[in-house]
C-alpha positions in Angstrom: 89.6 98.8 103.5 92.5 101.2 102.5 91.8 103.6 105.3 92.5 103.6 109.0 91.7 105.5 112.2 94.0 107.9 114.0 93.0 108.7 117.5 92.8 112.4 118.5 92.7 111.7 122.3 94.0 109.0 124.6 92.1 105.7 125.0 91.5 106.5 128.7 88.9 109.0 127.6 86.5 106.2 126.6 83.6 105.6 128.9 83.9 102.8 131.4 80.8 101.1 130.0 82.1 100.9 126.4 81.9 97.4 124.8 85.0 95.1 124.9 85.1 95.1 121.1 85.3 98.9 121.1 88.3 98.7 123.5 90.0 96.1 121.4 89.3 98.3 118.3 90.8 101.4 119.9 93.9 99.5 121.0 94.3 98.0 117.5 94.2 101.5 115.8 97.5 102.4 114.3 98.2 104.7 111.3 99.9 101.9 109.4 97.1 99.3 109.9 94.1 99.4 107.6 90.6 98.6 108.6 91.0 95.3 106.7 94.1 94.5 108.7 92.2 95.3 111.9 89.4 93.0 110.8 91.7 90.1 110.4 93.5 90.9 113.7 90.3 91.3 115.8 88.4 88.6 114.0 85.4 90.9 113.5 83.3 91.5 110.4 84.3 94.5 108.3 80.9 96.2 108.7 81.3 96.0 112.5 84.8 97.6 112.2 83.2 100.4 110.1 80.5 100.8 112.7 83.0 101.2 115.5 85.0 103.7 113.4 81.8 105.7 112.8 81.2 105.6 116.6 84.7 106.9 117.3 84.3 109.5 114.6 80.9 110.7 115.9 82.3 111.2 119.4 85.3 113.1 117.9 87.8 110.7 119.4 89.5 110.0 116.1 89.8 110.7 112.4 89.6 108.5 109.4 92.7 108.8 107.2 94.5 106.9 104.4 96.7 104.2 105.7 100.3 105.4 106.2 102.9 103.3 104.3 106.7 103.5 104.1 106.3 104.1 100.3 104.2 107.2 100.8 105.6 110.7 100.6 104.3 113.3 103.2 105.0 117.0 103.4 104.3 119.6 106.2 102.2 122.6 105.4 104.5 125.7 105.3 102.0 127.6 107.4 102.0 125.0 110.2 103.2 126.5 113.5 106.1 124.3 114.7 107.3 125.0 118.2 109.9 123.2 120.2 108.8 122.6 123.8 111.7 122.3 126.2 
């Protein structure tokens, strides 16, 4: 319940025949919203949320990460290539 899903591609990549619950799950995914928060928002059982997260993870459309909060401290890897696109 303390983790969330970050999408690695746009929601438009989803197949047209995906379930409505999966579309709702994808659009509810935000780095600051935990699976438990999504469960309450979408009114779905937590095991179903986990199943949809596993589905998205299997198809490499997203990654499971810790929920981002304003109290957390983040740092950038010093070896990370940072470029400015103009």
